[in-house]
N, C-alpha and C positions, 0 to 999 in steps of 0.2 A: 642643503635641503631648504626648499621654499614652500611655506604653508601659511596662508593668512588665517586669522581667527575665523571660526565658523559663525560665532555671535559677534555683534558689534560691541567692542569693549566699552563704548560710550554708553551703552545701556546699563552699565553697572557702576557702583560707587567704588571703583578701583582708584586708590590714591595716585596722584600724578607721579610718573617715573617709576612705578612699581611693577615688577613681574609677579603677579598674584598666582602662585602655584601651590595652593594648600586647600584644594577643594575637599579633600578627605577630612579636613578639620573644620574649616568654615569657608563658605564661598562669599564673595562680596555681594552686597544687597543690590537687587534690581531697582533701578530708579522708578519703574512703574509701580513699585509698592507704595510710593508716596500717596498715590491716588487711592490705594486700598485703605490706608489709615484714615483718609478723609471720608471715604464712602462709609466705613464702619462707624466713624463718629457721627455722621449724619443719620445713619440708620438706627444706631443705638438711642439717639435722641428723639426718634420719631414715633414713639409709642408702639401700639400694636401693628400698624402698617410697616414700621421699621423692623420689627421682629419677623414679620413675614418675609421681608427682603433678606434678613439674615439667614433664615432657613432656606431660602432659595439659593443663596451663595454656598451654604453648606452642601446642598444637593449637587451644585455644579462642581464643587471640589471633590465630592465623592465620586461623581462620574469620571472626572479627570484622573483621580487616583486609580479607579478601576481600569481605565485604559492603560495607565502606566504599569499595572500589575498583570494585565492580560486576563482579567476576570470580569464578572458581572458586578454592577454597582451594589447589589444586595449582599455581596460577599465582603464588602468593604465597610469598615467603621473607623472611628478615630479614637486614639488614646493620647495621653500627654507625652509619652515617651515609649521607646522600645522596652525599657525596664518595666514600665507599668503593664504593657501588653503581655510580656512573658510572665510576669507575676500573676496576672489574671488566669492564664492557662494553668500555671503550676498550682495555684490555689484551688482550681476547680477539679483536680484529679483525685481519685480515691486511692491514695498511696497506701501501700502495704509494707510492713517490715521486710527488708531485703531487696526492695526495688532499687533499680539503678538508672542513671542517665549517662549517656556517652557524649563527651564534649572534647574539643581540642584543648591541649594543655595551655595554649596561648589564646584561648577564646576571649572575646571582649566581655567585660564585667556585666553589661546589661543582659547578656544571654545566660550567664552562669550564676551570678549572685542571687537571683530569686530562688534558684534550686538549692543553694548552699544553706539558706536560712529556713528551708522547709524542715520542720522539726517534729511534726506529729503525724507519722513517724519521720525519722531522719532518712534521707535518700542518699545512697552512695553514688559518688561521681566516679566514672571510669574514663580514662583518658586515651585518646587515639588521634593520630594526625589525620585531620579531615582531608588533607590532600592525598592521602593513601587509602583508597576505599577498602583495600584488603585488610588494612590494620583496623579500620572501623568494624568490618565484618567479624574480625577475630575478637573484638572487645564486647560484642553484643551477645547476650544470652537470653534465656526464657524470662528473666526478671527485668529486662531492659524495657522501660516504659517510654523512653524518649531519646531521640538523637537531636541535639540542639546545636545549630551551626550558623555561622555567618556565610552568606553566599560568596563573599570575597573577604579575605583576612585583612583586618585593620593593620596588622603588624607587618606583613610581608607583601600584601596585595596579591597573594595566591588565590586563584579562583577555584572553587570546589565543585566537584561533579555531583550535582544535586540528584541527577537521575540515578546514579549508582547508590547514593545514600538513601534515596526513596526505596529502592529495591531491598536494601539491607533492613530498613525499618519495617517494611512489609513482611519480610521473613520472620522477624521477631514479634510482629504484632505491636510495634511501637509507633509513637507519633514522630513525625519529622517537623520540627519547629525551626524556621529560618529567619534570620535577620538579613534583610536586603539593603541595609543602610549604605554599604560600600558599593552597591551595584545600581540602586535606583537613581534614575535621572541621566544616566549615560549609556546604559545597555538595555536591550530588550529583556523583559522579565516574564516568566510564566510561573506565577505564584502558585498555580494549582498543583505543582509538584509537592507542595507542603500541605500539612494539616492546618497549621497556623503560620502566619508570616507577618513580619512587621518591618517598618522602615522609618527612621527619623527623616525629617524634611529640611534640615538646615545645611545639608551638604550639597550634593549634585542636584537635588530636587529644587534647589534655589528658594526654599521657603525659610522658615524660622523655627526656633525652639518653641516648645509648648504644644506642638501638634505632631503626632506620628500616625502613620497609616497602619491599620490593623486589617488582617485578612483571616477570614474563617472559611475553611473548605467545608461548606455545608453538605456536599455530596459524600465526602469521606467521613465526616464527623457530625452526622445529622442531629444527634441528640445532645450536642454540647450546650452547656449553660455555665456562665460564670457563677461563682459562689456568693457574690454580693450584687446588689442592684441599687439603682437610684431612680429619681423621678423620670429621667430621660430614657432609661433603658427598659422601663415597664411598658406593657402594651396599651394600657388605657390610662388617660389622665382624668377619667371620671372620678367622682367622689369614691374613694376606695373602701372596701370592706376588709380591714386589716386582720380580721379573723381568718381570712382565706389567703393562701399563698398567691401573690400576684403573678400573672403571666408576663413573660418577657417579650420584647419585640421579636418578631419571627426571623429577623435577619441580623447581619453583623453590626447594625446600629446599636445592638445591646452592649457593644464594647464601651460606649460612652454613657457613664452612669449619671453624671450631672450635666450642667450646662456645657455645651461644646465651647471650645476656645474660638469664638467667632472671628476675632481679629486675625488670629493665625490662619484661619480657614480662608478669609478674604485674600491674605497674602499667598496662601498655597494655591488657590484658584488661579490667580494671575501667573504664578510660577509655572504651573502645569500647562497653562495656555501657551506660555512662551516656549517651553520645551517642545510642545506638540507642533508649534510652528516651524521647527527646524528638523523634526524627525529623529527618533531615537536611534535608528540604524546609522544615520549620518553622523550623529554625535559620537557613537561608538567608533566608527571608522576614523573620525578626526582625532579623538583623544588617544586612541591606540597607535596611530601613526606617530604621535609625539612620544608615547612611552617606549615604543620600539626604537626610535631614533636616539632617545636618551640612554637607554640600556646599551646600545651599540657604542655610543661615545664613552660611557663609563668603562665598558670592556676594553676599549682602546687605551684608556688611561690607567688600566690595571686597578680599577676600583671595583671590588666585588659588590654585587647586589643580591639581596635575599629574594628579590622578585623573580619568578620564573621568566625566562626570556621569550617564550612562545606566547603571543597575545591571546591564544585560545585558553591559556592557563593563568593569565594575570588580569588584573583590573585596570583602573585608570591612574594608578600610582606607581612610582618607582621608589623602593626602599633600600637604604644603605645602613647597615648596622655599624655602629661605632661607639666606643666608650666616650668619645668627644662630641657626641651628637648635639648636646646643648650649645657648646662653643661654636660648632660648625653652623648651626641654624642662626645663631646670633650674628656670626660673621656674614652669612648670606643676607640677613636683614640689613646690615650696614652697606651692603652692595646693592640694595634696592630689590631684593628677592624675598618674598614671603613664602617660606616653606614651613614644615611642621616638625616639631621635636616631640619626643616622648618614648619611654621604655627602651632607651639606648639605640634609637635609630633615627635617621633623617628620612622624612617622607616628602616627596615632591608629587603633587597630584594635579592633573590637567582637566580642564573643562573647555567648553566651546569658545570662551573668550580668550583662550590662549592660542598662540601660533608658534611657528618655528623660532621667531625672535625670542619669545619668552622661554621656550625650551632651551635654546642655546645660552641665554643669560643665566638660567638656573643651573645648567650643567657646568658652565664656566665657573660660577660662584661656588658650586659644590666641590669641584675639582680643586680650586684654589684653596678653599678653607680646609678640605681634607688634607692636602699636602702641608698646609701650615700647621695643622694640629699634629700631623705625623712628625714633622720636623721638631716641633716643640717637645714632643714625647721623647724623641731620640736624644735631644739636648739634655733633657731632665735626667734620662736614664744614664747617659754618659757622665754627667756631673755627679 
């Protein structure tokens, strides 16, 4: 297989000699972000004109995030993290005793933890494999208030059928809340399938931590309001009459209660511009050419993957479950391959700066370390 990188690897801070295949954990930083730091420092130091430029950069990042999510700019706001965004939705609902939320048993903590700590009243979690729409439908009942799901599993890279989940939520009169973190930045997104959706920005989106994209489907949930506010989320900055309840901003900017993370938004604006310059459909074709090729090589090596083989059903990662995952990833690093470890699996993730050479180096390293760990286990068992 011959496939050159789609992005110029020199555009990124990839350490020399490294195959960087851990986009699902952290992507390398774009070198263009150096200019974002400088521009923010200049604007922060420039008084009121500088703040005007900061707000303009926020608006540009908002428009870029809307294009990424396939929605209008007014539907987009910013939160500090997916966990904060999900928490705002959870805290805004009028929960009743006996209500439940359906989640995957292996869902990411940012999606589930805010629900587990809802205590007035407590909310019951129901579990169903999101990759099996029939199982989700069987778990839902008249007291289901929400289906909360990642578009792509962080654990296995299985892609979920959001259209089917939307239909199930509608039959129950429930919300569909989606985390697009493992999808945003490499595949086309239609966020309007969800009532609320979020994505972190430090993975395939090529941004940084501290800023996450929030989406409010104003058509489906026209009356939604968060349960708390701040100076940035209220409609008027005139001298307030605090004896009256303040009106909120009319659009998804109400997600941001206090000062936006302007530096992170400068970085995000540049990242979104970079992605748009390559085309999201082209990025998807590129990375999934690599995932399919790696899955085939692992199959030939008799190494099972928990990632579905069909690219229509998987993300931009290849996952291999192993009790020796930590040792395997450490061994891959010694071979010059940055992969990702956690929760008993090795995860290799591709982006546009990878090509066939990186895929083959990563696969060779994974096979070698897998076999070494297996040999060590057999030796220990025999002893």
